C-alpha positions in Angstrom: -74.8 0.4 32.9 -77.1 3.3 34.0 -76.4 2.4 37.7 -72.6 2.5 37.0 -73.0 5.9 35.4 -75.1 7.1 38.3 -72.4 6.0 40.8 -69.7 7.7 38.8 -71.7 10.9 38.5 -72.4 10.8 42.3 -68.6 10.7 43.1 -67.9 13.3 40.5 -70.6 15.5 41.9 -69.1 15.2 45.4 -65.7 16.1 44.1 -67.1 19.2 42.4 -68.9 20.2 45.6 -65.7 19.7 47.6 -63.7 21.8 45.1 -66.3 24.6 45.4 -66.3 24.5 49.1 -62.6 24.7 49.2 -62.4 27.4 46.5 -64.8 29.7 48.3 -63.3 28.8 51.7 -66.5 27.5 53.1 -64.5 24.6 54.5 -60.8 24.6 55.1 -58.0 22.2 56.0 -59.1 19.0 57.7 -62.8 20.0 57.6 -62.5 20.3 53.8 -60.8 16.9 53.4 -63.1 15.1 55.8 -66.3 16.4 54.1 -65.4 14.4 50.9 -64.1 11.5 53.0 -67.4 11.1 54.9 -69.8 11.9 52.0 -68.1 9.8 49.3 -67.4 6.9 51.7 -71.0 6.8 52.9 -72.2 6.8 49.3 -69.7 4.1 48.1 -70.6 1.8 51.1 -74.0 1.1 49.4 -72.7 0.5 45.9 -73.2 -3.3 46.2 -76.9 -2.8 46.1 -76.5 -0.7 42.9 -73.7 -2.2 40.8 -71.8 -5.5 40.4 -68.7 -6.5 42.4 -66.6 -6.4 39.3 -67.8 -2.8 38.6 -66.8 -1.8 42.1 -63.4 -3.3 41.7 -62.8 -1.5 38.4 -64.0 1.8 39.7 -61.8 1.3 42.8 -58.7 0.8 40.6 -59.6 3.8 38.5 -59.9 5.9 41.7 -56.5 4.6 42.8 -54.9 5.7 39.6 -56.6 9.1 39.8 -55.5 9.6 43.5 -51.9 8.7 42.6 -51.8 10.9 39.6 -53.3 13.8 41.6 -50.2 13.6 43.9 -48.1 14.8 40.9 -50.5 16.8 38.8 -52.6 18.4 41.6 -55.7 18.8 39.4 -58.0 18.2 42.4 -57.8 20.1 45.6 -59.9 17.8 47.8 -56.9 17.2 50.2 -56.8 20.9 51.1 -53.9 22.1 53.3 -53.7 19.9 56.3 -50.0 20.5 57.2 -49.0 16.9 57.5 -48.1 13.9 55.3 -51.0 11.6 54.6 -51.8 9.0 51.9 -55.3 8.3 53.1 -56.9 9.0 49.7 -54.8 6.4 48.1 -55.3 3.9 50.8 -59.1 4.4 50.7 -59.2 3.8 47.0 -57.2 0.6 47.5 -59.5 -0.4 50.4 -62.5 -0.1 48.1 -60.9 -2.4 45.5 -59.7 -5.0 48.1 -63.0 -5.0 50.0 -64.9 -5.8 46.9 -62.4 -8.5 46.0 -62.3 -10.1 49.5 -66.1 -10.3 50.2 -69.3 -10.5 48.2 -71.4 -10.0 51.3 -73.1 -6.6 50.8 -73.5 -6.0 54.5 -69.8 -6.8 55.2 -68.6 -4.4 52.5 -70.9 -1.6 53.7 -69.7 -1.9 57.2 -66.1 -2.0 56.1 -66.4 1.3 54.2 -68.7 3.0 56.7 -66.3 2.2 59.4 -63.6 4.2 57.7 -65.9 6.9 56.3 -68.0 7.6 59.4 -66.0 6.4 62.5 -62.7 7.7 61.2 -64.2 10.8 59.6 -66.3 11.9 62.6 -63.4 11.2 65.0 -61.2 13.5 63.0 -63.8 16.3 62.9 -64.5 15.9 66.7 -60.8 15.9 67.5 -60.2 19.1 65.6 -63.2 20.8 67.0 -63.1 19.8 70.7 -59.8 17.9 71.3 -57.4 20.8 71.4 -56.4 20.4 75.1 -56.7 16.6 75.4 -54.0 15.4 73.0 -51.4 12.7 72.8 -48.9 11.5 70.2 -48.4 8.1 68.6 -45.2 7.8 66.5 -45.0 11.6 66.7 -48.4 12.0 65.1 -51.0 14.0 67.1 -54.1 12.2 68.4 -56.9 13.4 70.6 -58.8 11.8 73.5 -62.1 13.2 72.1 -61.4 11.9 68.6 -60.6 8.4 70.0 -63.8 8.4 72.1 -65.9 9.4 69.1 -64.2 6.6 67.0 -65.0 4.1 69.7 -68.6 5.1 70.0 -69.1 5.4 66.2 -67.7 1.9 65.8 -70.1 0.5 68.4 -73.0 2.1 66.6 -72.0 1.0 63.1 -71.5 -2.6 64.1 -74.5 -2.6 66.5 -77.0 -1.4 63.9 -75.2 -2.7 60.8 -75.1 -6.3 61.8 -78.8 -6.6 62.5 -79.6 -7.5 58.9 -76.9 -10.3 59.1 -78.6 -12.0 62.1 -79.1 -15.1 60.0 -75.4 -15.6 59.4 -73.8 -14.3 62.7 -74.8 -15.8 66.1 -75.7 -13.7 69.0 -72.6 -14.8 70.9 -70.4 -13.5 68.0 -72.5 -10.3 67.8 -72.0 -9.7 71.5 -68.2 -10.3 71.3 -67.9 -7.9 68.3 -69.7 -5.1 70.2 -67.6 -5.8 73.3 -64.1 -6.2 71.8 -64.0 -4.6 68.3 -64.6 -0.9 69.3 -61.5 -0.8 71.6 -59.4 -3.0 69.3 -60.2 -0.9 66.2 -59.6 2.3 68.2 -56.1 1.0 69.0 -55.5 0.0 65.4 -56.6 3.4 64.2 -54.2 5.1 66.6 -51.3 3.0 65.4 -52.0 3.4 61.7 -50.3 6.6 60.7 -50.0 8.5 57.4 -53.6 7.6 56.6 -52.9 3.9 56.7 -56.1 3.4 58.8 -58.1 3.9 55.7 -56.8 0.6 54.5 -56.3 -1.3 57.8 -59.7 -0.7 59.3 -61.8 -1.9 56.3 -59.6 -5.0 56.0 -59.8 -5.8 59.7 -63.6 -5.3 59.5 -63.9 -7.9 56.7 -61.6 -10.3 58.6 -63.6 -10.0 61.8 -66.9 -10.4 60.1 -65.8 -13.5 58.1 -64.5 -15.0 61.3 -67.9 -14.3 63.0 -69.7 -15.8 60.1 -67.8 -19.1 60.6 -68.4 -19.3 64.3 
């Protein structure tokens, strides 16, 4: 119970920090939103080592309800003003619930959440900061070459380092194929997933790929 309370306090604390950063305009727009995205996602990725799978599922459902309610009541300002339609917060909460339901492998869950927290979060920040002149559109949604490159590299690093503890369940051949094929495949999937849908698609693809690798 204490671990569950600690996890809830951690998320609440990050929400408060995000609110203050937005209120005092330390961070604005996409930077404001991605701060919470990266910080909270990185924290949640390690929940399996702290609390039970059922607890993660319940908290994920509670988060989903809160995110949906916030669309109508606007009691939290973590989304900032980003000037485009996105439902990434709702999809991320749903991804946490589904990831905990679909796998009870701690490493697999951590990689699934870190992939969307770090790879997607860092790609967005890099794209905003350095991708102004190298842009393209997918389904009328703006993407950047720099952002896609950062996503690719971050995915390679996450899987490369994150799968090392799973060496007893994943063969070297599967490990090699993952590092070779998954970064470009996930970068393509992220590009095609608009309206924040990548926050759900990428974690589910991660678990599917890792479960396949475990069986081969």
